[in-house]
C-alpha positions in Angstrom: 0.0 0.0 0.0 1.5 3.3 -1.1 2.5 5.7 1.7 2.8 3.0 4.3 6.4 2.5 5.5 7.8 -1.0 5.1 9.1 -2.4 8.4 10.3 -5.7 7.0 13.9 -4.6 7.4 13.4 -4.3 11.1 12.4 -7.9 11.8 15.8 -9.4 11.1 17.4 -6.8 13.4 15.0 -7.6 16.2 15.7 -11.3 15.7 19.4 -10.6 16.0 19.0 -8.6 19.2 16.8 -11.3 20.8 19.1 -14.3 19.9 19.2 -16.6 22.9 22.4 -18.5 23.6 22.4 -22.1 22.3 24.4 -24.3 24.5 25.5 -27.8 23.5 24.7 -30.2 26.2 26.4 -33.3 25.0 30.0 -32.4 25.5 31.8 -32.1 28.8 35.0 -30.5 27.4 36.0 -27.1 28.5 38.8 -24.8 27.4 39.3 -23.8 31.1 40.7 -26.0 33.8 38.1 -27.6 36.1 40.0 -27.6 39.4 38.1 -25.6 42.0 36.3 -27.1 45.0 33.5 -25.7 47.2 36.1 -24.5 49.7 37.8 -22.5 47.0 34.5 -20.8 46.0 33.6 -20.1 49.6 37.0 -18.5 50.2 36.7 -16.5 46.9 33.2 -15.2 47.8 34.0 -14.4 51.4 37.3 -12.8 50.6 35.8 -10.7 47.9 32.9 -9.5 50.1 34.8 -9.1 53.4 36.9 -6.1 52.2 38.0 -3.1 54.1 34.4 -2.2 54.8 34.3 -4.4 57.8 37.2 -2.4 59.3 35.7 1.0 58.5 32.0 0.8 57.6 30.8 -0.5 61.0 32.1 2.5 62.9 30.7 5.1 60.4 27.2 3.5 60.3 27.0 2.9 64.0 28.0 6.5 64.9 25.8 8.3 62.3 22.8 6.1 61.5 22.1 3.0 63.6 23.9 3.1 66.9 24.2 -0.4 68.6 21.4 -1.6 66.3 23.9 -1.8 63.5 23.9 -5.5 64.1 20.2 -5.5 63.0 21.2 -3.3 60.0 23.6 -5.9 58.9 21.0 -8.6 59.4 18.5 -6.7 57.2 21.2 -6.0 54.6 22.2 -9.7 54.6 18.6 -10.8 54.1 18.2 -8.4 51.1 21.5 -9.6 49.6 20.4 -13.2 50.1 17.5 -12.6 47.7 20.0 -11.9 44.9 22.2 -14.7 46.2 19.4 -17.2 45.9 18.8 -16.2 42.2 22.5 -16.5 41.4 22.6 -19.9 43.1 19.8 -21.3 41.0 21.4 -20.1 37.8 24.8 -21.4 38.9 23.2 -24.9 39.3 21.4 -24.7 35.9 24.0 -23.1 33.7 27.6 -24.2 34.7 29.4 -21.8 32.4 31.6 -18.8 32.7 29.8 -15.4 32.5 27.6 -14.8 35.6 24.7 -12.4 34.9 25.9 -12.0 31.3 25.4 -15.7 30.5 22.2 -16.0 32.5 20.7 -13.1 30.5 21.9 -14.6 27.3 20.2 -18.0 27.7 17.0 -16.4 29.0 16.2 -13.0 27.5 18.6 -12.6 24.5 21.7 -11.0 23.2 21.1 -7.3 23.7 20.2 -7.7 27.4 23.2 -10.0 27.8 25.5 -7.4 26.4 24.1 -4.8 28.7 24.6 -7.1 31.7 28.1 -8.0 30.7 29.1 -4.4 30.0 27.7 -3.4 33.5 29.7 -6.1 35.2 32.8 -5.0 33.5 32.1 -1.4 34.7 31.7 -2.7 38.3 34.7 -4.9 38.3 37.2 -2.4 36.7 36.2 0.5 39.0 36.1 -1.8 42.0 39.6 -3.1 41.2 41.1 0.3 40.8 39.4 1.8 43.9 40.4 -1.1 46.2 44.0 -0.9 44.9 44.1 2.8 45.8 42.7 1.9 49.2 45.4 -0.7 49.7 48.0 1.8 48.7 46.6 4.5 51.1 46.4 2.0 54.0 50.0 0.9 53.5 51.1 4.5 53.1 49.4 5.3 56.4 51.5 2.6 58.1 54.6 4.2 56.7 53.6 7.7 58.0 52.3 8.9 54.6 55.9 9.1 53.1 54.8 7.9 49.7 52.0 10.4 49.4 54.2 13.3 50.4 57.0 12.3 48.0 54.7 11.8 45.0 52.7 15.0 45.8 55.9 17.0 45.8 57.5 15.5 42.7 54.6 14.4 40.5 51.5 16.5 41.4 48.6 16.6 38.9 46.1 19.4 38.9 43.8 18.5 36.0 40.1 17.9 36.6 39.1 14.3 37.0 42.7 13.2 37.8 44.1 12.2 41.2 46.3 14.6 43.2 49.3 12.5 42.2 49.9 9.3 40.3 49.5 6.2 42.5 52.3 4.0 41.1 52.1 1.6 44.1 48.4 0.9 43.4 49.0 0.4 39.7 52.0 -1.9 40.4 49.9 -3.9 42.8 47.2 -4.5 40.1 49.8 -5.5 37.6 51.4 -7.9 40.1 48.1 -9.6 40.9 47.1 -9.7 37.2 50.3 -11.7 36.7 49.4 -14.0 39.5 45.9 -14.6 38.1 47.3 -15.2 34.6 49.6 -17.9 36.0 46.7 -20.2 36.8 43.3 -20.3 38.6 44.3 -22.9 41.2 47.4 -20.9 42.2 45.5 -17.6 42.5 42.7 -19.2 44.6 45.4 -20.7 46.9 46.8 -17.2 47.5 43.2 -16.0 48.1 42.5 -18.8 50.7 45.6 -17.8 52.7 44.7 -14.1 52.9 41.1 -14.9 53.6 42.0 -17.2 56.4 44.2 -14.5 58.0 41.4 -12.0 57.6 38.8 -14.2 59.2 41.2 -15.0 62.1 41.7 -11.3 62.8 37.9 -10.7 62.7 37.4 -13.6 65.1 39.9 -12.0 67.4 38.1 -8.6 67.2 34.8 -10.3 67.9 36.0 -12.3 70.9 37.8 -9.2 72.3 34.7 -7.2 72.1 32.6 -9.8 73.9 35.3 -10.3 76.6 36.0 -6.6 77.2 32.7 -5.2 76.2 30.2 -3.5 78.5 26.5 -4.2 77.9 25.6 -0.8 79.4 26.9 0.7 76.1 23.7 -0.7 74.5 21.6 0.9 77.2 22.8 4.5 77.3 20.2 7.1 78.4 19.7 10.4 76.6 21.3 12.2 79.5 24.6 10.3 78.8 24.9 11.7 75.3 26.8 14.8 74.3 24.9 17.5 72.5 26.1 19.1 69.3 27.7 22.4 70.2 25.9 25.5 68.8 23.4 23.3 66.9 20.9 21.9 69.3 20.2 22.3 73.0 18.1 20.7 75.7 16.0 23.9 75.8 15.0 23.3 72.2 13.4 20.0 73.3 14.8 18.3 70.1 16.7 15.1 69.6 20.4 15.3 70.1 23.0 14.9 67.4 23.5 11.3 68.6 19.9 10.3 68.9 18.1 9.4 72.2 20.3 6.6 73.4 19.3 3.0 73.9 19.7 0.1 71.4 18.1 2.2 68.6 19.2 5.7 69.3 18.1 7.0 65.9 14.9 4.9 65.9 14.0 2.1 63.5 14.3 4.5 60.6 17.9 5.0 61.5 18.4 1.2 61.6 16.9 1.0 58.0 19.1 3.8 56.8 22.1 1.9 58.2 20.9 -1.2 56.4 20.8 0.6 53.0 24.4 1.5 53.5 25.4 -1.9 54.8 23.8 -3.6 51.8 26.9 -2.6 49.7 29.1 -4.4 52.1 27.7 -7.7 50.8 28.5 -6.9 47.2 31.1 -9.3 45.8 29.6 -12.8 46.2 28.6 -12.8 42.5 32.2 -13.4 41.5 31.5 -17.1 42.3 29.1 -17.3 39.4 31.8 -16.5 36.9 33.7 -19.7 37.8 31.2 -22.2 36.2 33.7 -23.7 33.8 36.5 -24.0 36.4 34.6 -25.8 39.2 34.7 -29.6 39.4 31.1 -30.0 40.4 29.4 -26.6 39.5 25.8 -27.7 40.0 26.6 -28.4 43.7 29.5 -26.2 44.5 28.3 -22.8 43.1 25.0 -22.7 45.1 26.8 -23.9 48.3 29.6 -21.4 47.7 27.3 -18.4 47.3 25.1 -19.3 50.3 28.0 -20.2 52.6 30.0 -17.1 51.7 27.1 -14.8 52.4 26.5 -16.6 55.7 30.2 -16.2 56.7 30.2 -12.5 55.8 27.0 -11.9 57.8 28.4 -13.6 60.9 31.7 -11.5 60.5 29.9 -8.2 60.0 27.4 -9.0 62.8 30.1 -10.0 65.2 32.5 -7.1 64.5 29.7 -4.5 64.7 28.3 -5.9 68.0 31.8 -6.1 69.5 32.6 -2.6 68.4 29.5 -1.1 70.0 30.1 -3.1 73.2 33.7 -2.0 73.6 32.9 1.7 73.6 29.8 4.0 73.4 28.7 4.4 69.8 28.9 8.2 69.8 32.7 8.0 70.6 33.4 5.7 67.6 36.0 7.0 65.1 34.5 6.9 61.5 37.9 6.4 59.8 39.6 3.9 62.0 37.1 2.6 64.5 38.8 -0.6 65.6 42.2 0.8 66.6 40.5 3.6 68.5 38.2 1.0 70.2 41.1 -1.1 71.3 42.9 2.0 72.7 39.7 2.8 74.6 39.7 -0.6 76.4 43.5 -0.5 77.0 44.6 -2.9 74.3 46.6 -0.5 72.1 48.9 -3.2 70.8 45.9 -4.9 69.1 45.9 -2.2 66.5 48.8 -4.1 64.8 46.6 -7.1 64.3 43.9 -4.9 62.9 46.4 -3.4 60.4 47.4 -6.9 59.3 43.8 -7.9 58.9 42.9 -4.7 57.0 45.7 -5.4 54.5 44.6 -9.0 54.1 41.0 -7.9 53.6 42.0 -5.4 51.0 44.1 -8.1 49.2 41.3 -10.6 49.1 38.9 -7.9 48.0 41.2 -6.9 45.2 41.6 -10.5 44.1 37.8 -10.9 44.2 37.4 -7.9 41.9 40.1 -9.0 39.5 39.2 -12.7 39.3 35.8 -12.4 37.6 36.7 -9.4 35.3 38.7 -11.4 32.7 36.1 -14.2 32.8 33.4 -11.9 31.8 35.6 -10.5 29.0 36.5 -14.0 28.0 32.8 -15.1 27.8 31.8 -12.1 25.8 34.7 -12.4 23.4 34.1 -16.1 22.9 30.5 -15.3 21.9 31.8 -12.7 19.4 30.3 -9.7 21.3 33.8 -8.3 22.1 37.0 -8.7 20.2 38.0 -12.3 19.6 41.7 -12.1 20.8 40.3 -11.6 24.4 39.1 -15.3 24.3 42.6 -16.7 24.0 43.4 -19.3 26.6 46.9 -20.1 27.8 48.5 -23.6 28.0 47.6 -23.5 31.7 43.9 -23.2 30.7 43.6 -19.6 31.9 42.1 -16.6 29.9 45.5 -14.9 29.8 44.8 -12.1 27.3 41.6 -11.0 29.0 43.4 -11.1 32.4 46.3 -8.9 31.3 44.1 -6.5 29.3 41.6 -6.0 32.2 44.4 -5.7 34.7 46.1 -3.1 32.5 42.9 -1.0 32.2 42.3 -1.2 36.0 46.0 -0.3 36.7 45.7 2.8 34.4 42.6 3.9 36.3 44.3 3.3 39.7 47.4 5.2 38.5 45.9 8.4 37.2 42.2 9.0 38.0 40.3 10.3 41.0 37.9 7.4 41.6 35.6 9.0 44.2 33.2 10.3 41.5 33.1 6.9 39.7 32.6 4.5 42.7 28.8 5.1 42.7 28.7 3.9 39.1 29.7 0.5 40.5 26.4 0.4 42.3 24.3 0.9 39.2 26.1 -1.9 37.4 25.9 -4.3 40.3 22.2 -3.6 41.1 21.1 -3.8 37.5 22.9 -7.2 37.2 21.1 -8.4 40.3 17.8 -7.3 38.9 18.4 -9.0 35.5 19.3 -12.3 37.2 16.2 -12.2 39.4 14.0 -11.4 36.3 15.7 -14.2 34.3 14.9 -16.7 37.1 11.3 -15.8 36.8 11.2 -16.2 33.1 13.1 -19.4 33.2 10.9 -21.1 35.8 7.7 -20.3 33.9 9.1 -21.2 30.4 7.4 -24.1 28.7 9.3 -27.1 27.2 10.3 -27.0 23.6 7.5 -29.4 22.6 4.7 -27.6 24.4 2.0 -25.9 22.4 -1.0 -23.8 23.2 -4.3 -25.6 23.2 -6.3 -22.5 22.1 -5.7 -21.0 18.7 -6.4 -17.5 17.4 -5.4 -14.0 18.4 -6.4 -12.8 21.8 -6.3 -9.2 23.1 -3.8 -8.3 25.8 -6.6 -7.7 28.4 -8.3 -11.0 27.6 -4.9 -12.8 27.8 -4.3 -11.3 31.3 -7.8 -12.1 32.5 -7.8 -15.6 31.2 -4.5 -16.5 32.8 -5.4 -14.8 36.1 -8.7 -16.6 36.5 -8.2 -19.8 34.5 -4.4 -20.5 34.2 -3.4 -23.7 32.3 -2.3 -26.8 34.1 1.2 -26.7 32.6 3.4 -24.0 31.1 2.5 -23.0 27.6 3.9 -20.3 25.2 0.9 -18.2 26.1 1.4 -18.5 29.9 5.1 -17.8 29.4 4.1 -14.7 27.4 1.8 -13.5 30.2 4.7 -13.8 32.7 7.0 -11.9 30.4 4.4 -9.0 29.9 3.7 -8.9 33.6 7.4 -8.7 34.4 7.7 -5.8 31.8 4.8 -4.0 33.5 6.4 -4.5 36.9 9.6 -3.0 35.6 7.8 0.1 34.3 5.8 0.5 37.5 8.9 0.2 39.6 10.4 3.1 37.7 7.4 5.2 38.8 7.6 4.0 42.4 11.3 4.8 42.5 10.8 8.3 41.1 8.0 9.1 43.5 9.9 7.7 46.5 12.9 10.0 45.7 11.5 13.1 44.1 8.4 13.2 46.3 10.0 12.1 49.6 9.2 15.3 51.4 5.7 15.3 50.2 5.3 11.7 51.3 6.6 12.5 54.8 4.2 15.4 55.0 1.3 13.1 54.1 0.5 14.7 50.7 -2.6 13.1 49.2 -1.3 13.2 45.6 2.1 11.7 46.6 0.5 8.9 48.5 -1.9 8.2 45.5 1.0 8.4 43.0 2.8 5.8 45.1 -0.2 3.6 45.9 -1.4 3.1 42.3 1.8 1.7 40.9 2.2 -0.5 44.0 -1.3 -1.8 43.4 -0.4 -2.5 39.7 2.8 -4.4 40.8 0.7 -6.5 43.2 -1.8 -7.4 40.5 1.0 -8.3 38.1 2.7 -10.4 40.8 -0.5 -12.3 41.4 -0.8 -13.0 37.7 2.7 -14.5 37.6 2.0 -16.5 40.8 -1.1 -18.0 39.2 0.9 -19.4 36.2 2.1 -23.0 36.2 5.8 -23.5 36.7 8.1 -25.7 34.7 8.5 -29.2 36.1 12.2 -29.2 35.4 14.3 -29.4 38.6 17.8 -28.3 39.5 20.0 -29.0 42.4 19.0 -25.7 43.9 15.9 -23.6 43.3 14.7 -20.3 44.6 11.8 -20.7 47.0 8.6 -18.6 47.3 8.4 -17.8 43.6 7.6 -15.2 42.3 7.7 -13.0 45.4 11.4 -13.3 46.5 12.8 -12.4 43.0 10.3 -9.6 42.7 11.2 -8.3 46.1 14.9 -8.3 45.1 14.1 -6.4 41.9 12.0 -3.8 43.9 14.7 -3.1 46.5 17.4 -2.9 43.8 15.3 -0.4 41.8 14.8 1.9 44.8 18.5 1.8 45.7 19.4 2.7 42.1 16.9 5.6 42.2 18.7 7.1 45.2 21.9 7.6 43.2 22.7 11.1 42.0 22.0 12.5 38.6 25.7 13.0 37.9 26.2 9.3 38.5 23.5 8.4 36.1 24.9 10.7 33.4 28.4 9.1 33.7 26.7 5.7 33.6 24.8 6.6 30.4 28.1 7.7 28.8 29.6 4.3 29.6 26.6 2.6 28.1 26.9 4.7 25.0 30.5 3.5 24.5 29.2 -0.1 25.0 26.5 0.3 22.4 29.0 1.7 19.9 31.1 -1.5 20.3 28.1 -3.8 20.2 26.4 -2.3 17.1 29.7 -1.6 15.4 31.3 -5.0 16.1 29.4 -7.4 18.3 26.2 -7.7 16.4 28.0 -8.7 13.2 30.4 -11.1 14.8 28.0 -12.8 17.3 28.5 -16.5 17.3 24.8 -17.1 17.9 23.9 -15.4 14.6 26.0 -18.0 12.8 24.5 -21.0 14.5 23.1 -23.6 12.1 19.4 -23.8 11.8 17.8 -26.2 14.2 20.7 -26.2 16.7 19.4 -27.0 20.1 18.7 -24.1 22.5 19.1 -24.9 26.2 15.4 -24.2 26.9 14.9 -26.7 29.7 17.7 -26.4 32.1 17.1 -28.8 34.9 19.1 -30.9 37.3 20.5 -33.0 34.5 22.4 -30.0 33.2 25.9 -31.0 32.3 29.3 -29.4 32.2 29.5 -28.1 28.7 32.0 -27.1 26.0 33.1 -23.5 25.6 33.1 -23.7 21.8 29.8 -22.8 20.2 27.9 -25.6 18.6 29.0 -25.7 15.0 29.9 -28.8 13.1 28.5 -31.3 15.6 24.9 -32.1 16.3 23.8 -30.9 19.7 20.9 -32.7 21.4 18.4 -30.7 23.4 18.7 -30.7 27.2 15.5 -32.6 27.6 17.0 -35.5 25.8 19.9 -35.9 28.3 
């Protein structure tokens, strides 16, 4: 028909963007060395998560937000992190390949979302590596009396915007050194990680026991009269709350405990590095779920114990926000214990640095192997290690650590990590409600969207069908859109909500009601009968709760952070549409190659090479 634009050219593009990864399930070969045990994974996850935050964060949050109830803040933060951890654990049991959220998105929602997830993970890991390296350098310099900083500041000062005050050669050298260790072999690098993690845990155990031995329970029962007042700011005559709250176990109220939990949440970031080891674990279906859950449990116990001990050793309002543990030990008369704290802090920074550097080349390797990034990054050494990806990622992180001021970039890590968590939670939902490859709808003909929703809410089918799976996908899309509205109202209209404004409450209640209806629609749909060695309980509510919390946390980040993040994504899209979309291995798959639609407990260890010349049976035929 004349005058009507032809959209036929768009369909092949959309098909390319929605390619799902086809995984051969017959082969058990891998280009990487399968040598890691469950203990290796637990040490990797715990070491990556138990960074310097345990030595600094507890003092800052206890003094300014939570008081002694920081132990509850860590409990709440651990529960929220466990929601994401459960989703990662299920996918780790179902898809034993390198790639983490990138791979999970690829096999579930398609190539474009997979690239977004992978590009976000690279952002998180490269900035995390550089920032931890600078923190290691600063801590070591502090032990030396800041001699390095003064020397470099006097002889190599930099005054350009965005650059650091002086180049941090020590941090850059440390990254290069650890990149060399990682490129030598996965077993060797995990052995180094286990040693430093064990030392870190022993120091934290010493801190916890010291606090319980020398602590005073009265520090959790302070009265308001015991607290100092902020000079020139508030007074007793004003009849207002003091600068340090009202005393007791929750001096800042339950809202302060929640505020502390939102900060403590980021202390649990790091366990997802376990999910990148799928091709290097001897028994990934069992070890990855156990590694994730046990590492989160160990981290919670460490954070809980240290924060409780810290607030027992001295009143929370006297805590030092920069070095709380040394000051606390001086307060109880154990000044010599600060040397043990210094050793533990350096061990924690070392394991955190290894935890940031370990998954980075594996994401690069997985994306390059699939053709979305440059092929040389997929080269594997004779020791079965992604050596090129390791050295390139280490070089980029070393350059960042050497020259740049990372304070403005650290919040970008949060966006990348939270978005990856949300994608994995959404992929778990889509996967669990996906029909088998032979399932067909019993009803034919086109149905309106409203009719589709109503039929599947009132009369859902007895087993998953393409139509029930489509209803879940549309409901999840609607939830994502409504969460954007909820996040915007909860941030932009916070003062109005606190004041009880009617329009603000209505603007928040309506999207929440829509989310509830969509969640009920998903809940009513039949789940796949395929089983895995670990499965997320309470579907769909736990993954949806994880997505909701992640969305709200992302909304609280600053506009400047979002602008820098969008710039990073623009660079990524240039690479994808300029190179990746044309070199994607999935776009060159032979017709009829089996897609891993039904990933159950029979999932096998699979080959890294894309299925090309050999015939690949479907997973259901295993």
